[in-house]
C-alpha positions in Angstrom: 68.1 91.2 91.4 71.2 93.3 92.5 70.8 92.1 96.1 70.7 88.5 94.9 73.7 88.9 92.7 75.9 90.3 95.5 75.1 88.0 98.4 78.6 86.5 98.3 80.1 89.8 99.3 77.5 90.7 101.9 79.1 91.5 105.2 82.6 91.9 103.8 84.4 95.2 103.4 84.9 96.9 100.1 87.1 99.9 99.3 86.5 102.4 96.5 89.1 104.9 95.3 87.2 108.0 94.2 87.4 111.5 92.9 84.5 113.9 92.3 81.2 113.7 90.4 81.6 110.5 88.3 83.2 108.5 91.1 80.7 109.7 93.6 77.8 108.3 91.5 79.3 104.8 91.7 80.1 105.3 95.4 76.5 106.0 96.0 75.4 102.8 94.2 77.9 100.9 96.3 76.6 102.4 99.5 73.0 101.6 98.5 74.0 98.0 98.1 76.4 97.3 100.9 76.0 100.3 103.3 78.5 100.4 106.2 80.7 97.7 104.5 81.9 100.4 102.1 84.9 102.6 102.6 85.5 105.4 100.1 89.1 106.8 99.9 88.8 110.2 98.3 91.3 112.4 96.4 92.5 115.5 98.3 94.9 116.8 95.6 92.2 119.3 94.7 92.1 120.8 98.2 93.1 124.4 98.4 92.7 127.5 100.5 90.3 130.1 99.1 89.2 133.3 100.8 90.9 132.0 104.0 88.9 128.7 104.0 90.0 125.1 103.5 88.0 123.8 100.5 87.9 120.1 99.8 85.9 119.8 96.5 86.1 116.0 96.0 85.4 115.1 99.6 82.4 117.5 99.6 81.1 116.0 96.4 81.2 112.5 97.9 79.7 113.7 101.2 76.9 115.6 99.5 76.2 112.7 97.1 76.2 109.9 99.7 74.2 112.1 102.1 71.5 112.9 99.6 72.3 116.6 99.5 73.9 117.0 96.0 72.6 119.1 93.2 71.6 116.6 90.6 71.2 119.2 87.8 74.6 120.9 88.2 76.3 117.7 89.2 78.3 119.4 92.0 77.5 121.4 95.1 74.4 121.3 97.3 70.8 121.1 96.2 68.7 124.2 96.8 71.8 126.4 96.7 71.7 130.2 96.8 74.5 132.7 95.9 74.0 135.7 98.1 77.5 135.5 99.5 79.4 135.3 96.2 77.3 138.1 94.7 77.9 140.4 97.7 81.6 139.5 97.5 81.7 140.4 93.8 80.1 143.7 94.6 83.0 144.4 96.9 85.5 143.5 94.2 86.4 140.2 95.8 87.4 137.0 93.9 84.4 135.2 92.4 86.1 132.8 89.9 85.5 129.9 92.3 81.9 130.1 93.3 81.0 129.2 96.8 77.3 128.8 97.5 75.7 129.9 100.7 74.9 126.3 101.9 78.3 125.0 100.7 80.0 127.9 102.5 78.9 126.4 105.9 81.0 123.3 105.2 84.1 125.2 104.4 83.8 127.5 107.4 83.2 124.6 109.8 86.0 122.5 108.3 88.5 125.4 108.6 87.5 126.0 112.2 88.0 122.3 113.0 91.4 122.1 111.2 92.7 125.2 113.0 91.6 123.7 116.3 93.8 120.6 115.7 91.1 118.3 114.4 92.4 116.3 111.4 90.7 116.3 108.0 89.9 112.6 108.5 88.3 113.2 111.9 86.2 116.2 110.6 85.0 114.2 107.5 84.0 111.2 109.6 82.1 113.4 112.1 80.3 115.2 109.3 79.4 112.0 107.6 77.9 110.7 110.8 75.8 113.8 111.3 74.5 113.5 107.8 73.5 109.8 108.3 76.0 108.4 105.8 76.5 104.7 106.2 79.8 104.4 104.4 83.2 105.5 105.8 84.5 108.5 103.8 88.3 108.9 104.2 90.5 111.6 102.8 93.5 109.9 101.2 95.8 111.8 103.6 95.8 114.3 106.4 99.0 115.7 104.9 98.7 118.4 102.3 99.2 117.2 98.7 98.6 119.7 95.9 98.0 118.7 92.3 99.9 121.0 90.0 99.1 121.1 86.3 102.3 121.9 84.2 101.0 123.5 81.1 102.4 125.3 78.0 101.6 128.5 80.0 103.5 127.4 83.1 102.7 125.6 86.3 99.1 126.1 87.6 97.4 125.0 90.8 94.7 122.5 90.0 91.7 124.8 90.7 93.1 127.6 88.6 93.5 125.2 85.7 90.2 123.4 86.3 87.8 126.1 87.3 89.6 129.4 86.7 90.8 128.6 83.2 88.2 125.9 82.4 90.9 123.4 81.5 91.9 125.4 78.4 95.8 125.3 78.7 97.6 122.5 77.1 98.8 119.9 79.7 102.4 118.9 79.5 102.5 116.8 82.7 101.1 116.6 86.2 102.9 116.9 89.5 101.7 116.2 93.1 103.5 118.5 95.4 104.5 116.9 98.8 103.2 113.5 97.7 106.7 112.0 98.4 106.5 113.1 102.0 102.8 112.7 102.7 101.4 109.7 104.4 98.1 107.9 104.1 96.1 108.0 107.3 96.1 105.0 109.6 92.4 104.6 108.7 93.2 104.4 105.0 95.9 101.8 105.5 93.8 99.8 107.9 91.0 99.6 105.2 93.5 98.5 102.5 95.2 96.0 104.8 92.0 94.5 106.2 92.4 90.7 105.8 88.7 90.3 105.2 88.7 92.9 102.3 86.4 91.6 99.5 87.3 94.0 96.7 88.9 97.4 95.7 87.0 99.3 93.1 88.6 102.2 91.2 85.6 104.5 90.3 85.3 106.1 86.9 87.0 109.2 88.0 89.6 111.1 85.9 92.7 108.8 86.1 95.1 111.7 85.9 93.5 114.3 88.0 91.5 112.3 90.6 93.0 108.9 91.0 96.7 109.5 90.4 97.0 111.9 93.4 95.8 108.9 95.6 98.3 106.6 93.9 101.1 109.1 94.3 101.2 108.2 98.0 103.9 105.5 98.4 102.2 103.7 101.3 99.0 103.4 99.3 100.9 102.1 96.2 102.6 99.5 98.5 99.4 98.4 100.0 97.8 97.9 96.6 100.8 95.9 95.5 100.3 93.3 98.2 96.5 93.3 98.7 95.0 89.8 98.1 91.5 91.2 97.3 90.7 91.6 93.6 91.1 95.2 92.3 88.7 96.3 89.6 88.7 99.6 87.7 85.8 101.2 85.8 86.8 103.0 82.7 85.8 106.6 82.6 85.5 106.5 78.8 82.4 105.7 76.8 82.9 105.4 73.1 86.3 107.1 73.5 84.9 110.1 75.3 84.6 111.2 78.9 81.0 111.7 80.2 82.2 114.8 82.0 85.5 116.7 82.4 88.8 116.9 80.5 89.9 113.3 80.6 90.2 112.8 76.9 91.7 116.2 76.3 94.4 115.5 78.8 95.0 112.0 77.3 95.4 113.6 73.8 97.8 116.3 75.1 99.9 113.6 76.9 100.0 111.5 73.7 97.8 108.7 75.1 95.2 107.1 73.0 91.6 107.6 74.4 90.7 104.0 74.6 90.1 101.2 77.1 93.5 99.6 76.6 95.1 102.9 77.7 93.0 102.9 80.9 94.1 99.3 81.6 97.8 100.2 81.1 97.4 103.2 83.4 96.4 100.9 86.2 99.0 98.0 85.9 98.1 96.6 89.3 94.4 95.9 88.6 92.9 92.4 88.1 90.1 93.4 85.8 88.6 96.4 83.8 85.0 97.3 83.3 84.2 99.0 80.0 81.0 100.3 78.4 79.1 98.4 75.7 80.1 101.2 73.3 83.7 100.0 73.6 82.9 96.3 73.1 85.3 96.1 70.1 88.2 97.2 72.3 87.9 94.2 74.7 90.3 92.1 72.6 93.1 94.6 73.0 93.0 94.5 76.8 95.3 92.0 78.3 93.3 91.2 81.4 89.8 90.1 82.3 87.2 92.6 81.0 83.5 93.0 81.8 81.4 94.8 79.2 78.3 96.5 80.6 76.6 99.9 80.6 78.7 102.3 82.6 76.6 105.4 81.9 74.8 106.4 85.2 71.8 108.5 84.5 69.6 107.3 87.3 69.8 105.7 90.8 68.9 102.4 89.2 72.0 102.8 86.9 74.2 103.5 89.9 72.9 100.4 91.7 73.2 98.2 88.6 76.8 99.2 87.9 77.7 98.8 91.6 76.4 95.3 91.5 78.3 94.6 88.3 81.5 95.8 90.0 81.0 93.6 93.0 80.1 90.5 90.9 83.0 91.0 88.6 85.4 91.5 91.5 84.0 88.4 93.1 84.7 86.4 90.0 88.4 87.5 90.0 89.4 86.3 93.5 91.6 83.6 92.1 93.2 86.0 89.7 94.1 88.3 92.6 95.7 85.5 94.5 97.9 84.6 91.5 98.9 88.2 91.2 100.1 88.5 94.8 101.8 85.1 94.6 104.0 86.3 91.8 
């Protein structure tokens, strides 16, 4: 059924903007439907150096998910993980607040080696994806360093200290993306967004503030989105006014933003359509753009496939809307 519904987009490229766990689930569904026609542009604002290693949490979540290696129970990291390294490190008095599993550690070691040898993050990610048999292209948003800083009532915190170390407890006053004004999207990212055959851009149900905004903070990505003629569709990360996972609604409350679908639509003023969950059906009338109501909760592979097909079908129906947007 999904394959029949998406035949109009078969063979045409699709771009997804993605953060970690929630976005990776939809990216997997998209890959299962359109394979190598998918390009996933991933947030790197979460990247940081830890224990001398370059750690790219969102990229790794997407790679492990699309490569069939992710831990489905924890929702992050690799399946079949062990923790000998971190336990031994703790016994030596080392930092253990950010837990690196033994299997996951191999990725960080190899990435750090590659970056120090002059290989770009884009090149390393592409080579890793090929080795793992991943059909989609997975692209870091930039090879330049961009760091998400969470400005809280307790001061400025690097993202991972806020998110992992302090479990998102401090009250958020605002978010900053260090070096975003100087960072450039890679040529591969811009080529994907400027492809004249592009069928759709899907903003995955990742945290808009922590996962998608770092991508949008890059001026050349914002400019590309402003002129793209393909329809742009966002999937709301909220279901019944709550996030499935993570601090999205907590941050919205602290920033004085209502936790509803209309707020998500306003957050992405360049989109052509918004997909919301059936639990938020009554909010559809408050959204001033085309809206698709469907089930956005992804428990199973079938759910991921179904939502991916819904995204592509909805985007396909908005082609004329996108052309009017760019004409004005």
